[in-house]
LOLUM-262358 format. One record per residue (C-alpha): residue number from 1; residue in one letter; x, y, z. Coordinates in steps of 0.02 Angstrom, whole numbers. Layout:
   nr  rest      xx      yy      zz
  NUM     a       X       Y       Z
...
***
This chain:
   nr  rest      xx      yy      zz
    1     m    4012    5376    4495
    2     e    3915    5270    4370
    3     t    3964    5180    4210
    4     t    3839    5090    4099
    5     l    3869    4926    4008
    6     g    3866    5020    3843
    7     e    4000    5142    3905
    8     l    4108    4998    3965
    9     l    4096    4908    3799
   10     g    4135    5069    3706
   11     a    4290    5097    3811
   12     l    4354    4918    3798
   13     d    4321    4914    3610
   14     h    4290    4760    3503
   15     t    4477    4723    3511
   16     v    4452    4661    3689
   17     a    4267    4627    3718
   18     t    4114    4578    3617
   19     l    3936    4585    3683
   20     i    3844    4418    3669
   21     d    3683    4458    3761
   22     a    3613    4599    3868
   23     p    3443    4542    3934
   24     t    3414    4705    4031
   25     g    3490    4820    3900
   26     e    3654    4915    3886
   27     g    3598    5049    4007
   28     v    3627    4940    4161
   29     v    3741    5029    4285
   30     l    3906    4949    4337
   31     r    4015    5004    4483
   32     t    4116    4857    4550
   33     v    4220    4718    4471
   34     a    4290    4552    4534
   35     l    4405    4425    4454
   36     a    4357    4247    4504
   37     e    4432    4076    4477
   38     p    4338    3911    4506
   39     a    4382    3904    4690
   40     d    4317    4082    4715
   41     l    4142    4053    4645
   42     a    4071    3954    4791
   43     e    4151    4073    4917
   44     h    4076    4225    4830
   45     l    3906    4142    4819
   46     e    3907    4091    5002
   47     a    3965    4263    5060
   48     g    3785    4315    5082
   49     g    3815    4498    5042
   50     v    3803    4596    4881
   51     l    3915    4522    4747
   52     a    4019    4625    4626
   53     e    3920    4691    4477
   54     v    4050    4634    4349
   55     y    4131    4462    4357
   56     l    4281    4406    4255
   57     l    4281    4215    4258
   58     v    4456    4145    4240
   59     g    4475    3960    4198
   60     v    4293    3922    4239
   61     d    4215    3790    4125
   62     p    4036    3802    4058
   63     e    3967    3676    4182
   64     q    4035    3772    4332
   65     t    3974    3935    4254
   66     v    3797    3867    4236
   67     r    3791    3808    4416
   68     w    3852    3977    4476
   69     l    3728    4073    4367
   70     r    3585    3969    4434
   71     g    3643    4002    4611
   72     v    3653    4191    4590
   73     g    3491    4187    4490
   74     a    3401    4125    4646
   75     r    3447    4286    4736
   76     p    3346    4447    4732
   77     y    3394    4546    4576
   78     a    3472    4685    4680
   79     r    3600    4561    4747
   80     r    3650    4482    4581
   81     p    3795    4526    4466
   82     r    3751    4625    4310
   83     l    3886    4566    4189
   84     l    3987    4408    4159
   85     m    4146    4415    4056
   86     t    4217    4249    3995
   87     k    4332    4173    3865
   88     g    4224    4046    3774
   89     a    4102    3990    3909
   90     d    3971    4097    3820
   91     d    3981    3975    3673
   92     s    3879    3854    3779
   93     p    3689    3869    3751
   94     e    3664    3818    3933
   95     v    3772    3965    3991
   96     r    3675    4087    3882
   97     t    3509    4020    3944
   98     a    3560    4027    4128
   99     a    3630    4204    4107
  100     r    3472    4267    4022
  101     a    3363    4186    4155
  102     a    3465    4276    4289
  103     g    3458    4441    4194
  104     i    3648    4446    4179
  105     a    3735    4513    4023
  106     l    3867    4407    3936
  107     v    4026    4476    3858
  108     r    4158    4374    3768
  109     v    4338    4423    3800
  110     h    4467    4400    3662
  111     r    4553    4233    3689
  112     h    4726    4312    3679
  113     a    4687    4450    3804
  114     r    4776    4440    3971
  115     w    4654    4434    4117
  116     d    4761    4548    4225
  117     q    4760    4677    4084
  118     v    4573    4662    4058
  119     f    4539    4674    4244
  120     g    4643    4833    4257
  121     l    4556    4910    4107
  122     v    4382    4870    4173
  123     r    4424    4937    4345
  124     r    4492    5099    4270
  125     v    4335    5122    4165
  126     l    4221    5093    4314
  127     t    4317    5214    4427
  128     r    4356    5349    4300
  129     a    4289    5525    4311
  130     p    4136    5562    4203
  131     g    4232    5686    4095
  132     g    4188    5865    4050
  133     r    4084    5912    3899
  134     t    4080    6061    3782
  135     e    3920    6153    3741
  136     a    3906    6044    3585
  137     g    3908    5890    3695
  138     e    4081    5831    3643
  139     p    4215    5780    3771
  140     d    4312    5931    3831
  141     l    4499    5900    3824
  142     l    4533    6039    3949
  143     a    4401    5989    4077
  144     p    4481    5960    4248
  145     d    4394    5791    4267
  146     t    4437    5722    4095
  147     d    4491    5539    4109
  148     l    4621    5445    4006
  149     f    4490    5354    3901
  150     g    4403    5518    3861
  151     l    4570    5599    3821
  152     a    4615    5456    3702
  153     q    4450    5478    3610
  154     v    4475    5666    3591
  155     v    4653    5649    3527
  156     a    4598    5516    3403
  157     a    4460    5629    3339
  158     e    4577    5779    3325
  159     t    4718    5687    3237
  160     g    4629    5558    3130
  161     g    4723    5413    3209
  162     m    4705    5281    3344
  163     v    4773    5319    3518
  164     s    4838    5212    3660
  165     i    4906    5277    3825
  166     e    5030    5167    3917
  167     d    5119    5170    4084
  168     p    5311    5171    4096
  169     h    5311    4980    4086
  170     s    5213    4977    3921
  171     h    5050    4921    4003
  172     v    4900    4999    3917
  173     l    4803    5119    4028
  174     a    4674    5179    3902
  175     y    4644    5187    3715
  176     s    4526    5254    3582
  177     a    4411    5151    3472
  178     s    4496    5041    3343
  179     d    4448    5009    3162
  180     d    4506    4882    3035
  181     a    4666    4980    3009
  182     a    4731    4934    3183
  183     d    4898    4848    3160
  184     q    4971    4702    3256
  185     l    5069    4812    3375
  186     r    4912    4904    3430
  187     i    4806    4748    3445
  188     r    4936    4651    3542
  189     s    4968    4799    3659
  190     i    4783    4819    3698
  191     l    4769    4633    3732
  192     g    4913    4646    3856
  193     r    5037    4559    3743
  194     e    5210    4617    3693
  195     g    5231    4686    3517
  196     p    5324    4595    3379
  197     a    5503    4562    3438
  198     d    5582    4621    3275
  199     y    5491    4787    3282
  200     l    5533    4817    3465
  201     r    5715    4782    3423
  202     i    5708    4913    3284
  203     l    5632    5041    3404
  204     r    5774    5009    3527
  205     e    5906    5021    3391
  206     w    5834    5187    3333
  207     g    5838    5251    3512
  208     v    5650    5285    3514
  209     f    5627    5230    3695
  210     d    5778    5331    3753
  211     r    5716    5488    3663
  212     v    5544    5471    3741
  213     r    5619    5448    3914
  214     r    5741    5593    3900
  215     t    5650    5725    3796
  216     d    5478    5802    3769
  217     e    5488    5785    3580
  218     v    5359    5693    3477
  219     v    5447    5549    3390
  220     d    5389    5505    3215
  221     i    5410    5319    3175
  222     p    5387    5265    2992
  223     d    5283    5116    2942
  224     h    5352    4940    2918
  225     p    5237    4848    2795
  226     e    5340    4690    2806
  227     l    5298    4680    2992
  228     d    5118    4741    2970
  229     i    5163    4897    3071
  230     r    5092    5065    3019
  231     r    5167    5238    3049
  232     r    5143    5309    3223
  233     l    5192    5457    3332
  234     v    5242    5438    3513
  235     v    5272    5562    3654
  236     g    5319    5542    3836
  237     v    5201    5591    3979
  238     r    5276    5681    4128
  239     r    5207    5744    4291
  240     g    5198    5926    4243
  241     s    5258    6057    4121
  242     d    5341    6167    4252
  243     g    5498    6061    4259
  244     t    5483    6030    4446
  245     e    5479    5842    4419
  246     d    5541    5756    4262
  247     r    5478    5584    4307
  248     l    5410    5484    4160
  249     l    5231    5432    4196
  250     g    5195    5347    4030
  251     t    5181    5370    3842
  252     i    5049    5413    3713
  253     w    5053    5316    3548
  254     l    4959    5378    3395
  255     q    4940    5252    3254
  256     e    4900    5309    3078
  257     g    4750    5224    2997
  258     h    4695    5214    2815
  259     r    4717    5403    2798
  260     p    4870    5509    2842
  261     l    4872    5592    3012
  262     r    4820    5775    3013
  263     p    4960    5904    2994
  264     d    4943    5967    3172
  265     a    4943    5792    3249
  266     a    5111    5820    3337
  267     r    5049    5981    3416
  268     v    4890    5896    3478
  269     l    4995    5753    3547
  270     r    5105    5875    3645
  271     g    4951    5954    3721
  272     a    4879    5783    3762
  273     s    5043    5737    3849
  274     a    5023    5884    3969
  275     v    4841    5838    4006
  276     a    4884    5654    4029
  277     g    5023    5703    4149
  278     r    4897    5795    4259
  279     i    4772    5651    4252
  280     i    4899    5516    4295
  281     a    4980    5622    4431
  282     r    4808    5655    4507
  283     a    4772    5469    4507
  284     l    4940    5430    4588
  285     d    4915    5563    4721
  286     a    4736    5516    4762
  287     p    4715    5364    4876
  288     s    4605    5223    4812
  289     t    4438    5184    4892
  290     e    4518    5037    4980
  291     a    4659    5147    5044
  292     v    4534    5272    5114
  293     l    4442    5132    5204
  294     v    4604    5061    5274
  295     r    4657    5233    5334
  296     r    4491    5256    5421
  297     l    4515    5087    5504
  298     f    4686    5143    5566
  299     g    4609    5304    5633
  300     a    4698    5419    5509
  301     h    4537    5516    5476
  302     g    4487    5542    5656
  303     a    4361    5453    5766
  304     g    4187    5396    5720
  305     v    4229    5266    5587
  306     d    4091    5140    5551
  307     v    4195    4984    5584
  308     p    4062    4856    5533
  309     s    4041    4940    5363
  310     v    4228    4955    5335
  311     a    4254    4774    5388
  312     a    4120    4716    5266
  313     a    4192    4818    5123
  314     l    4368    4752    5155
  315     r    4305    4576    5191
  316     l    4390    4570    5361
  317     p    4326    4484    5518
  318     e    4262    4617    5636
  319     a    4284    4516    5795
  320     g    4428    4415    5862
  321     p    4607    4460    5904
  322     a    4720    4548    5781
  323     a    4895    4622    5773
  324     v    4950    4796    5720
  325     i    5130    4832    5669
  326     g    5203    5002    5634
  327     f    5366    5034    5540
  328     g    5466    5194    5559
  329     a    5627    5246    5473
  330     l    5786    5280    5569
  331     g    5851    5363    5410
  332     p    5759    5467    5278
  333     a    5571    5441    5298
  334     a    5544    5450    5110
  335     e    5642    5288    5088
  336     l    5520    5196    5202
  337     a    5368    5263    5109
  338     a    5447    5207    4945
  339     s    5468    5032    5019
  340     s    5286    5013    5071
  341     g    5257    4900    4921
  342     l    5396    4784    4977
  343     i    5324    4780    5154
  344     r    5152    4741    5081
  345     l    5226    4598    4980
  346     h    5311    4520    5131
  347     a    5155    4545    5239
  348     s    5046    4460    5109
  349     a    5168    4314    5102
  350     f    5159    4299    5292
  351     r    4970    4316    5298
  352     g    4863    4321    5142
  353     d    4729    4427    5229
  354     s    4852    4559    5291
  355     v    4817    4744    5260
  356     t    4960    4867    5231
  357     e    4952    5056    5214
  358     a    5076    5200    5215
  359     i    5014    5346    5320
  360     g    5127    5497    5333
  361     d    5306    5441    5357
  362     r    5260    5271    5429
  363     v    5195    5106    5362
  364     y    5066    5002    5456
  365     v    5017    4820    5440
  366     l    4857    4742    5508
  367     l    4851    4553    5534
  368     p    4668    4505    5564
  369     s    4629    4356    5675
  370     y    4806    4349    5740
  371     h    4856    4351    5923
  372     s    5029    4274    5940
  373     e    5143    4417    5989
  374     h    5293    4300    5983
  375     g    5257    4241    5805
  376     v    5228    4417    5743
  377     g    5388    4478    5826
  378     s    5493    4345    5740
  379     w    5422    4387    5570
  380     v    5443    4575    5596
  381     r    5625    4554    5648
  382     e    5658    4456    5489
  383     l    5571    4589    5384
  384     v    5670    4732    5465
  385     a    5830    4637    5425
  386     q    5773    4606    5246
  387     l    5733    4790    5220
  388     e    5910    4834    5270
  389     q    5988    4699    5162
  390     a    5881    4727    5008
  391     r    5859    4917    5013
  392     g    5989    4978    5137
  393     l    5841    5045    5236
  394     v    5869    5057    5424
  395     a    5697    5043    5504
  396     r    5622    5003    5673
  397     a    5455    4924    5711
  398     a    5329    4918    5851
  399     v    5204    4777    5878
  400     a    5035    4785    5964
  401     a    4963    4611    5993
  402     p    4839    4547    6032
  403     v    4718    4685    5980
  404     a    4536    4656    6028
  405     g    4458    4658    5854
  406     l    4447    4791    5720
  407     t    4364    4918    5836
  408     a    4529    4930    5930
  409     v    4643    4949    5777
  410     a    4645    5140    5782
  411     s    4693    5144    5967
  412     a    4824    5009    5936
  413     r    4900    5115    5798
  414     a    4908    5262    5920
  415     e    5000    5150    6044
  416     v    5120    5093    5908
  417     d    5153    5276    5863
  418     r    5198    5309    6045
  419     v    5330    5174    6038
  420     l    5402    5237    5873
  421     a    5409    5415    5942
  422     s    5514    5358    6090
  423     p    5703    5330    6084
  424     a    5764    5165    6011
  425     s    5803    5025    6132
  426     a    5970    5039    6221
  427     d    6011    4859    6177
  428     g    6003    4898    5991
  429     s    5844    4800    5958
  430     r    5740    4880    5821
  431     v    5581    4782    5853
  432     t    5484    4805    6014
  433     t    5311    4802    6091
  434     l    5223    4934    6193
  435     a    5242    4826    6348
  436     e    5429    4812    6322
  437     a    5447    4998    6285
  438     r    5326    5063    6418
  439     t    5459    5147    6523
  440     a    5542    5231    6375
  441     v    5374    5285    6303
  442     l    5308    5361    6464
  443     l    5473    5445    6506
  444     t    5485    5519    6331
  445     e    5308    5587    6341
  446     i    5335    5658    6516
  447     l    5493    5747    6460
  448     d    5405    5812    6305
  449     l    5268    5886    6415
  450     i    5398    5973    6522
  451     r    5490    6040    6369
  452     a    5329    6109    6297
  453     r    5272    6197    6457
  454     p    5387    6338    6518
  455     h    5305    6345    6689
  456     l    5368    6168    6724
  457     h    5550    6217    6699
  458     d    5653    6246    6856
  459     p    5720    6424    6835
  460     r    5867    6384    6949
  461     l    5951    6283    6810
  462     a    5973    6444    6712
  463     a    6097    6499    6847
  464     l    6192    6337    6822
  465     d    6203    6367    6635
  466     t    6261    6546    6665
  467     y    6399    6485    6780
  468     d    6457    6357    6651
  469     h    6460    6491    6516
  470     d    6551    6621    6620
  471     h    6682    6504    6694
  472     g    6706    6380    6552
  473     a    6644    6245    6670
  474     d    6534    6093    6639
  475     l    6431    6078    6798
  476     r    6272    6027    6707
  477     t    6358    5874    6632
  478     s    6436    5828    6799
  479     a    6269    5841    6890
  480     h    6184    5737    6755
  481     a    6314    5598    6769
  482     y    6294    5598    6959
  483     v    6104    5578    6960
  484     r    6113    5449    6820
  485     a    6232    5348    6930
  486     h    6104    5351    7071
  487     g    6217    5459    7179
  488     e    6369    5344    7164
  489     v    6514    5467    7153
  490     s    6643    5338    7101
  491     v    6533    5272    6959
  492     a    6493    5447    6895
  493     a    6676    5501    6907
  494     a    6730    5349    6807
  495     a    6603    5390    6672
  496     l    6667    5570    6666
  497     r    6849    5511    6675
  498     i    6889    5627    6819
  499     h    6946    5599    6999
  500     p    6804    5570    7124
  501     n    6864    5720    7229
  502     t    6851    5830    7075
  503     l    6672    5774    7052
  504     r    6633    5803    7237
  505     y    6698    5982    7220
  506     r    6588    6011    7066
  507     l    6435    5941    7155
  508     r    6460    6060    7301
  509     r    6464    6203    7176
  510     v    6301    6137    7099
  511     e    6218    6132    7271
  512     s    6277    6307    7308
  513     i    6219    6381    7142
  514     l    6050    6293    7140
  515     g    6015    6300    7326
  516     i    5974    6116    7337
  517     d    6033    5966    7438
  518     l    6088    5819    7329
  519     t    6067    5699    7475
  520     d    5882    5741    7475
  521     p    5787    5614    7364
  522     d    5659    5741    7306
  523     d    5791    5869    7256
  524     r    5890    5734    7167
  525     l    5735    5670    7074
  526     l    5683    5843    7018
  527     l    5859    5883    6959
  528     e    5869    5721    6858
  529     i    5702    5757    6773
  530     q    5751    5936    6733
  531     l    5921    5887    6666
  532     a    5844    5749    6558
  533     a    5718    5873    6486
  534     g    5857    5991    6437
  535     p    5852    6180    6418
  536     p    5685    6264    6381
  537     r    5635    6275    6198
  538     t    5663    6442    6117
  539     p    5496    6509    6051
  540     s    5491    6503    5860
***
């Protein structure tokens, strides 16, 4: 997927970004973006690998920028950035000279733009789908790979207005080109700033936000000249039009310019809402590139992962000990998946280089260069307790540490899964290691093998079940209590709350029906295993 400098500038619009210089032209291809502060510059330069192609320099003064540009300019061109985005550093002649010498384009970002907003917009432009085209070469609104920026441009062209698409928290996801009729609400929204307080208060008083959240109607909002706010239409964006999920994914705002909106603008906006719902839902459902790499590292996509390449892409140390933690829900699994963000937050606070990913109904955390099983265990126990207190989520966790480098992460995750698939600890502890749970894990897997293979079931136990059914007896339970008590009749009788002689009578019946000798260690062992495995599974 490729985006040129010209395409990026066209998507960001002059509201956000202005081109200062492009020594290699606007056709240069951009794929990756990084946001760097002063402390990051030296680290990125010393990394030795390929730097990001787009750099957003936050709080970096002209002198630091010049030094960095000269450093990257000494590299082969293939390993240099292609674009530098700054707020004011480009005013320095030295910066412009150093950038041109390095063959790096310079773009000035609006001084009121929020860097987190700009970073998100740039990343979305660089990772967006190329968009379908009609025979006339225009963007195709109905193309399956239409992106939000392309959709905004099409809606603007079809309605005669200016479009912005926002998420449920009013963060701008994409927008069409602006002209000099763009009002303060649009400009401030695109720059990542909140709209005028008085106008937002009016929208709340009119119930605009509630109507958008609760209905599919297009809301017509009149202009407010005293606030420099023009007329606009707004509609909610939902996951689909089939009514299976009414979750609000965002909103589409259409601002009127110098000319009135076209008569069918509301109809176009309703259609755009359906398309945007599919685009956003597809983006939510599709894992990011980083998520795919992390899943490969955890072995979720099978064997054969190129660990050195994945480690380099994720900037993780390939060698050295690590720790792998798996979290499983003791309640509804969906609640744990929904809490993966909270787990990621706590993991990042514990270790800044941690990696967290939800796979299936479990959440996994990788702690690179970490080998203290005790330290990890203490943190995980605190996190499990916090999940229950903050979310009411009852979870258990398994820890594998130390893990011998990233090449062993996938096998460590498999070991963690073995622990989580076994019964919880009898002492009530919800955090354990494979070493601590070895007995429970192996016993669970042995019993599962027996349950899954009919030829390993002792057919004699069927006679015991028949006797219990026909006589209203409970010989199976009595025999199970006896073998669990290691053949101690008094202990087993106390657990069953019956007289020891009653239990002795039942055990003689068991021996008679099964044709075994309970004083024989082998017979007693086989009976205990068969009783623990339970009745054979009924074929589905």
